[in-house]
BATI-275038 format. One record per residue (C-alpha): z, x, y; residue in one letter. Coordinates in steps of 0.5 Angstrom, whole numbers, plus 500, padded with zeros to 3 digits. Each point is the difference from the previous one (the first is absolute). Last residue first. Example, Ala and Ser with C-alpha at 12.3 -4.5 7.8 and 13.67 -1.06 7.14 Angstrom:
2
{{514, 527, 498}, S}
{{502, 498, 493}, A}
//
This chain:
304
{{507, 458, 565}, K}
{{505, 504, 498}, L}
{{503, 502, 494}, A}
{{508, 502, 498}, M}
{{503, 504, 495}, A}
{{507, 503, 501}, N}
{{498, 503, 492}, A}
{{507, 500, 498}, P}
{{500, 508, 496}, S}
{{499, 503, 495}, G}
{{502, 507, 495}, V}
{{503, 502, 507}, G}
{{500, 508, 500}, G}
{{503, 500, 508}, R}
{{500, 493, 503}, F}
{{496, 498, 505}, N}
{{499, 493, 498}, L}
{{493, 497, 499}, P}
{{496, 498, 506}, M}
{{495, 495, 499}, S}
{{494, 497, 504}, T}
{{494, 497, 498}, F}
{{495, 498, 505}, M}
{{497, 493, 497}, C}
{{494, 498, 496}, M}
{{499, 493, 496}, P}
{{496, 497, 506}, S}
{{498, 492, 498}, G}
{{505, 498, 506}, S}
{{504, 495, 495}, E}
{{500, 505, 494}, A}
{{502, 506, 503}, C}
{{505, 496, 504}, E}
{{503, 497, 493}, A}
{{499, 507, 497}, A}
{{504, 504, 506}, L}
{{507, 493, 499}, E}
{{500, 502, 493}, E}
{{498, 507, 499}, L}
{{509, 502, 498}, D}
{{498, 507, 497}, F}
{{504, 499, 494}, L}
{{497, 508, 498}, E}
{{496, 506, 503}, G}
{{497, 505, 496}, L}
{{498, 507, 503}, I}
{{495, 503, 494}, L}
{{501, 508, 501}, G}
{{494, 500, 494}, L}
{{504, 503, 494}, R}
{{507, 499, 502}, A}
{{499, 493, 503}, I}
{{494, 498, 496}, G}
{{506, 499, 494}, L}
{{503, 495, 504}, H}
{{492, 496, 500}, L}
{{500, 501, 492}, S}
{{496, 505, 496}, P}
{{502, 500, 492}, K}
{{505, 504, 496}, G}
{{505, 496, 499}, A}
{{498, 491, 503}, E}
{{504, 499, 506}, F}
{{504, 494, 500}, P}
{{497, 497, 505}, L}
{{493, 498, 504}, L}
{{499, 502, 506}, E}
{{502, 499, 507}, V}
{{509, 502, 497}, A}
{{504, 495, 504}, P}
{{494, 495, 502}, N}
{{498, 498, 508}, D}
{{495, 507, 499}, C}
{{499, 506, 504}, A}
{{494, 505, 499}, I}
{{500, 507, 504}, A}
{{495, 504, 503}, A}
{{493, 498, 497}, V}
{{495, 505, 499}, K}
{{495, 495, 497}, N}
{{499, 506, 495}, D}
{{507, 501, 498}, W}
{{502, 492, 500}, L}
{{494, 498, 496}, F}
{{501, 506, 495}, R}
{{507, 498, 500}, W}
{{499, 493, 498}, M}
{{494, 502, 495}, A}
{{505, 506, 496}, L}
{{505, 493, 499}, D}
{{506, 498, 504}, G}
{{497, 492, 499}, A}
{{503, 497, 507}, L}
{{506, 495, 500}, G}
{{503, 494, 496}, S}
{{507, 499, 498}, H}
{{502, 499, 493}, E}
{{506, 503, 501}, R}
{{504, 495, 498}, D}
{{507, 502, 505}, R}
{{497, 499, 506}, F}
{{496, 493, 499}, V}
{{506, 497, 495}, R}
{{505, 501, 506}, E}
{{497, 498, 505}, R}
{{499, 494, 496}, G}
{{507, 500, 499}, E}
{{501, 499, 507}, Q}
{{496, 495, 502}, S}
{{493, 503, 501}, Q}
{{495, 500, 508}, N}
{{502, 507, 500}, L}
{{498, 503, 493}, F}
{{493, 495, 500}, L}
{{499, 504, 508}, E}
{{502, 507, 498}, L}
{{495, 500, 494}, W}
{{494, 497, 504}, G}
{{496, 506, 498}, T}
{{499, 503, 507}, R}
{{496, 506, 500}, V}
{{501, 504, 507}, L}
{{495, 506, 499}, L}
{{501, 506, 505}, V}
{{494, 503, 503}, D}
{{500, 507, 501}, G}
{{492, 501, 499}, P}
{{496, 493, 500}, L}
{{499, 495, 496}, L}
{{495, 495, 500}, M}
{{503, 493, 501}, I}
{{495, 493, 500}, G}
{{506, 496, 497}, A}
{{496, 500, 494}, H}
{{499, 507, 500}, A}
{{507, 501, 499}, L}
{{501, 495, 495}, C}
{{495, 503, 497}, D}
{{503, 508, 500}, E}
{{506, 496, 497}, L}
{{497, 497, 494}, E}
{{496, 507, 499}, S}
{{507, 504, 501}, A}
{{503, 495, 495}, S}
{{505, 495, 502}, V}
{{504, 499, 494}, T}
{{505, 493, 497}, Q}
{{506, 501, 498}, R}
{{503, 493, 499}, G}
{{502, 500, 508}, V}
{{497, 500, 506}, P}
{{495, 494, 497}, S}
{{492, 501, 501}, W}
{{494, 496, 498}, A}
{{493, 502, 503}, R}
{{496, 495, 503}, G}
{{498, 505, 504}, R}
{{503, 496, 507}, A}
{{507, 500, 496}, A}
{{499, 507, 498}, F}
{{499, 502, 508}, L}
{{507, 496, 501}, L}
{{504, 502, 495}, P}
{{498, 507, 502}, L}
{{502, 501, 507}, D}
{{497, 506, 502}, V}
{{502, 503, 505}, V}
{{496, 506, 503}, V}
{{506, 505, 505}, G}
{{496, 505, 505}, R}
{{505, 506, 502}, T}
{{506, 501, 503}, S}
{{505, 504, 494}, I}
{{503, 505, 503}, G}
{{500, 508, 499}, F}
{{507, 502, 501}, R}
{{503, 493, 496}, A}
{{495, 501, 494}, Y}
{{503, 508, 499}, H}
{{507, 496, 500}, E}
{{498, 497, 495}, I}
{{502, 507, 496}, G}
{{494, 504, 496}, N}
{{505, 507, 499}, R}
{{507, 501, 503}, T}
{{500, 506, 504}, G}
{{507, 499, 502}, E}
{{503, 495, 496}, R}
{{497, 493, 497}, Q}
{{500, 505, 493}, T}
{{493, 499, 498}, V}
{{498, 506, 499}, E}
{{503, 501, 493}, A}
{{496, 495, 497}, D}
{{493, 503, 501}, T}
{{495, 498, 505}, V}
{{493, 501, 498}, G}
{{497, 497, 505}, N}
{{504, 492, 499}, Y}
{{504, 501, 495}, F}
{{502, 504, 493}, G}
{{492, 503, 497}, Y}
{{502, 497, 493}, E}
{{505, 495, 500}, P}
{{497, 497, 506}, D}
{{505, 498, 506}, G}
{{502, 493, 502}, V}
{{503, 499, 507}, H}
{{500, 507, 502}, T}
{{494, 499, 505}, L}
{{504, 494, 503}, G}
{{499, 492, 498}, D}
{{500, 496, 507}, W}
{{504, 495, 501}, Q}
{{501, 492, 500}, T}
{{507, 499, 497}, S}
{{504, 504, 495}, G}
{{496, 507, 500}, Q}
{{505, 504, 505}, T}
{{506, 498, 496}, Y}
{{505, 498, 505}, F}
{{507, 499, 495}, D}
{{505, 500, 507}, D}
{{498, 499, 507}, I}
{{504, 501, 506}, K}
{{501, 496, 505}, E}
{{503, 501, 509}, D}
{{502, 495, 504}, R}
{{503, 502, 507}, I}
{{503, 495, 504}, L}
{{501, 503, 507}, L}
{{506, 501, 504}, G}
{{500, 509, 499}, S}
{{499, 499, 493}, H}
{{501, 494, 496}, D}
{{499, 501, 492}, D}
{{496, 495, 495}, K}
{{497, 503, 493}, I}
{{496, 496, 497}, L}
{{498, 501, 492}, T}
{{493, 500, 498}, V}
{{499, 500, 492}, T}
{{493, 501, 498}, P}
{{496, 496, 494}, A}
{{501, 503, 493}, T}
{{495, 506, 498}, R}
{{501, 503, 493}, R}
{{498, 495, 493}, R}
{{497, 495, 506}, H}
{{501, 492, 499}, A}
{{508, 503, 497}, G}
{{504, 495, 504}, C}
{{497, 494, 502}, G}
{{495, 499, 505}, L}
{{500, 499, 508}, V}
{{502, 507, 502}, G}
{{495, 503, 496}, L}
{{494, 497, 503}, P}
{{502, 501, 506}, L}
{{505, 502, 503}, H}
{{497, 505, 505}, L}
{{496, 495, 503}, P}
{{493, 500, 498}, L}
{{495, 504, 504}, N}
{{493, 498, 502}, L}
{{502, 498, 507}, N}
{{493, 498, 503}, F}
{{498, 501, 508}, R}
{{496, 496, 504}, R}
{{497, 505, 506}, G}
{{494, 494, 500}, S}
{{494, 505, 500}, R}
{{502, 506, 495}, V}
{{495, 503, 496}, L}
{{498, 505, 505}, E}
{{508, 504, 497}, A}
{{496, 501, 494}, A}
{{494, 504, 501}, R}
{{505, 504, 505}, V}
{{504, 501, 494}, T}
{{494, 502, 495}, A}
{{498, 505, 505}, E}
{{506, 504, 501}, P}
{{499, 500, 492}, S}
{{504, 496, 494}, I}
{{497, 503, 493}, N}
{{506, 505, 501}, N}
{{504, 494, 497}, L}
{{497, 500, 494}, M}
{{505, 508, 498}, G}
{{505, 500, 506}, L}
{{504, 506, 497}, Q}
{{495, 506, 501}, D}
{{500, 507, 499}, N}
{{496, 502, 494}, E}
{{495, 497, 505}, G}
{{496, 493, 501}, W}
{{496, 499, 493}, V}
{{506, 506, 497}, G}
{{502, 495, 495}, R}
{{497, 493, 499}, A}
{{499, 499, 493}, F}
{{496, 498, 495}, P}
{{501, 497, 494}, M}
//
């Protein structure tokens, strides 16, 4: 299977974000017409904060402690957050989230180089320093599949192949440009949020999520089109569980420097895109400037 070691230099720590050129950012800014801004982030307590214990094998919702104080005649409030998992809500996977058993992490980084101390490699802080600002392309799968008569459900482990994704883009009249961020709405978040408590537990825990194929054809599609990142409204972008020894989008983090975003709230943005007939926006994201971070809340916004 291919890998991208050294494509952007032996010391690169950005992966496919390198596809965002200054020209791509300027081009994206030209899309802003109305000045409308769309928050793409869930509250930090979602989804795990509305689920019972053990919904995720490790992660939990953050616990917040409100601190009250009086100082110089002022009422002072402070807070601290415990059990804050950087990938517990709307988030980016960093380049040390997944490593390859044979080649290590992206660009040949070894486990010993991932320390979160001075000199640590492939941390999320490089995303923050680079600044993610480019064209966002909204792919509303339920809407596009309905127009083509293709049955679709965000659960049930239905797969979107590279050719189907390409067909959806063509149907929407979209030609990908270098540095684009794909914002793929599967309908999973809408389904999850509109459930009863019992239904939310079932939707999340069953792990029967539909998503993008993680095969080599999808790798080639994303790589050849110089996509900077791909973000979905579901928990994993692709199908789970992975099959040992076979390609997956998460393995693409290590092999290609693929940038994956999960649990993005695309509902309001997708509705506006459907109404206006324009699926493009200016997309910005400022991850945490967290040395050696494995992931980060996305802190993402779309502008139109």
